[in-house]
C-alpha positions as CSV (number, residue, x, y, z in Angstrom):
1,M,-80.3,-80.0,40.9
2,S,-80.7,-79.6,44.3
3,M,-79.5,-81.1,47.5
4,T,-81.3,-82.1,50.7
5,I,-79.9,-83.0,53.6
6,D,-81.9,-84.7,56.4
7,R,-80.8,-84.7,59.9
8,I,-79.2,-87.6,61.5
9,G,-81.2,-87.2,64.6
10,P,-83.5,-85.1,66.9
11,I,-81.8,-81.9,68.3
12,D,-82.6,-81.2,72.2
13,P,-81.9,-77.5,72.4
14,I,-82.2,-77.9,76.4
15,Q,-79.6,-80.2,76.7
16,P,-76.9,-79.3,74.0
17,G,-74.2,-81.8,73.4
18,K,-76.0,-84.9,74.7
19,K,-75.8,-87.6,72.4
20,P,-79.0,-90.0,71.7
21,G,-78.9,-93.1,73.9
22,Q,-76.6,-91.6,76.6
23,D,-77.6,-92.0,79.9
24,S,-78.6,-89.0,81.5
25,R,-77.9,-89.9,85.5
26,I,-75.4,-88.0,87.2
27,V,-72.9,-89.9,89.4
28,R,-71.0,-88.1,91.9
29,T,-68.2,-89.0,93.6
30,E,-67.0,-87.9,97.1
31,K,-64.0,-85.8,96.9
32,S,-62.1,-84.0,99.8
33,D,-59.7,-81.0,99.4
34,S,-56.6,-81.2,101.5
35,I,-53.6,-79.0,101.9
36,D,-50.0,-79.5,103.1
37,L,-48.2,-77.0,105.1
38,S,-44.4,-76.8,105.5
39,S,-42.9,-76.5,108.9
40,E,-41.9,-73.2,108.5
41,A,-45.5,-72.1,107.7
42,V,-46.7,-74.1,110.8
43,E,-44.4,-72.1,112.9
44,K,-45.4,-68.9,111.3
45,G,-49.0,-69.7,111.9
46,E,-47.9,-70.6,115.9
47,L,-46.3,-67.3,116.1
48,Y,-49.0,-65.3,114.5
49,Q,-51.5,-66.9,117.0
50,T,-49.3,-66.0,120.1
51,I,-48.8,-62.4,118.7
52,E,-52.6,-62.3,118.5
53,L,-53.1,-64.0,121.9
54,V,-50.7,-61.5,123.7
55,S,-52.1,-58.4,121.7
56,T,-55.8,-59.2,122.6
57,S,-54.8,-59.8,126.3
58,S,-56.2,-57.0,128.6
59,D,-54.2,-58.3,131.6
60,V,-50.6,-56.7,130.9
61,R,-49.0,-55.5,133.8
62,M,-46.3,-53.0,132.9
63,D,-44.3,-53.2,136.2
64,R,-44.2,-56.8,135.8
65,V,-42.7,-56.4,131.9
66,A,-40.3,-54.1,133.3
67,E,-39.2,-56.8,136.2
68,L,-38.8,-59.4,133.4
69,K,-36.9,-57.1,131.3
70,Q,-34.5,-56.3,134.2
71,K,-34.1,-60.2,135.0
72,I,-33.8,-61.3,131.4
73,N,-30.8,-58.6,130.8
74,D,-28.9,-60.1,134.0
75,P,-26.8,-62.9,132.7
76,S,-26.9,-64.9,135.6
77,Y,-30.7,-65.2,135.6
78,L,-30.9,-67.3,132.5
79,N,-30.0,-70.4,133.1
80,D,-31.4,-74.3,132.3
81,A,-33.8,-74.6,135.0
82,I,-35.7,-71.1,134.0
83,I,-35.4,-71.9,130.3
84,T,-37.2,-75.3,131.0
85,A,-39.7,-74.1,133.3
86,T,-40.3,-71.0,130.8
87,A,-40.8,-73.7,127.9
88,D,-43.1,-76.2,130.0
89,K,-45.3,-73.2,130.8
90,I,-45.6,-72.0,126.9
91,L,-46.3,-75.7,126.1
92,D,-49.3,-75.8,128.7
93,V,-50.8,-72.7,127.4
94,F,-51.1,-74.4,123.9
95,G,-52.0,-77.7,125.6
96,F,-49.1,-79.8,124.5
């Protein structure tokens, strides 16, 4: 006794897994990627940008650097007015 099994439907070798009667239209949805950064990561990024800006700057005057180091080491130099003015200049450079 022999048994014959008939195929249920045609098999399309080009589109495996496609079921008969299935819509072949591709529907695309608009998706966007996003990323959230911690405040620590943002601060480190800003610090990295500052270091890169300073290291690529060609206008480093060693005499001025030495003068500023001497002023910073003087305890009477650092006061609220100097700190505020310096912070304002830094913020101006970064556009805040």
